[in-house]
C-alpha positions in Angstrom: -22.1 -37.7 37.3 -22.1 -34.9 34.7 -18.7 -35.5 33.2 -19.3 -39.2 32.2 -20.1 -38.9 28.5 -19.4 -42.3 26.9 -20.1 -44.0 23.6 -23.9 -44.5 24.1 -24.4 -40.8 25.0 -22.4 -39.7 21.9 -24.4 -42.0 19.7 -27.7 -40.5 21.0 -26.4 -37.0 20.4 -25.4 -38.0 16.8 -28.8 -39.4 16.1 -30.5 -36.2 17.4 -28.2 -34.1 15.2 -29.0 -36.2 12.2 -32.7 -35.8 12.8 -32.5 -32.0 13.2 -30.1 -31.2 10.4 -30.3 -34.1 8.0 -27.5 -36.1 6.5 -27.0 -33.6 3.6 -26.0 -30.7 5.9 -23.6 -32.6 8.1 -20.5 -32.2 5.9 -21.2 -28.5 5.5 -21.6 -28.1 9.3 -18.5 -30.1 9.9 -16.5 -28.0 7.4 -17.7 -24.8 9.0 -16.9 -26.0 12.4 -13.4 -26.9 11.3 -12.9 -23.5 9.7 -14.1 -21.8 12.9 -11.6 -23.9 15.0 -8.8 -23.1 12.6 -9.6 -19.3 12.7 -9.7 -19.4 16.5 -6.3 -21.1 16.8 -4.9 -18.6 14.3 -6.3 -15.7 16.3 -4.7 -17.0 19.5 -1.4 -17.5 17.7 -1.5 -13.9 16.3 -2.3 -12.5 19.7 0.7 -14.4 21.2 3.0 -13.1 18.5 1.8 -9.5 19.0 2.4 -9.8 22.8 5.9 -11.2 22.1 6.7 -8.4 19.7 5.5 -5.9 22.2 7.7 -7.4 24.9 10.7 -7.2 22.5 10.0 -3.5 21.8 9.7 -2.7 25.5 13.0 -4.6 26.2 15.1 -2.8 23.6 15.0 0.7 25.3 15.8 -1.0 28.6 18.9 -2.6 27.1 19.9 0.7 25.5 19.7 2.4 28.9 22.0 -0.2 30.5 24.7 0.0 27.8 27.0 2.9 28.5 27.8 5.3 25.7 31.3 5.0 24.3 33.7 7.6 25.7 34.8 10.3 23.4 38.5 11.1 23.6 39.8 14.3 22.3 42.9 13.8 20.3 45.1 16.7 19.6 46.6 16.7 16.2 
């Protein structure tokens, strides 16, 4: 079963990471990983905002087309 990652497997991965990178680099790697995740989430949020703004811009002309222009009445003075 490939999806069954438990505590023992995670500990083995942690030991391997400690051996490869050393204890001194782990905080730096963790910080960089956190910044990368934060930037990724920000990029997704910006894309969603851009799409929402584009939908609003496209919706405005459609609303203007549906609204009839006010009738001009000619008043004689």
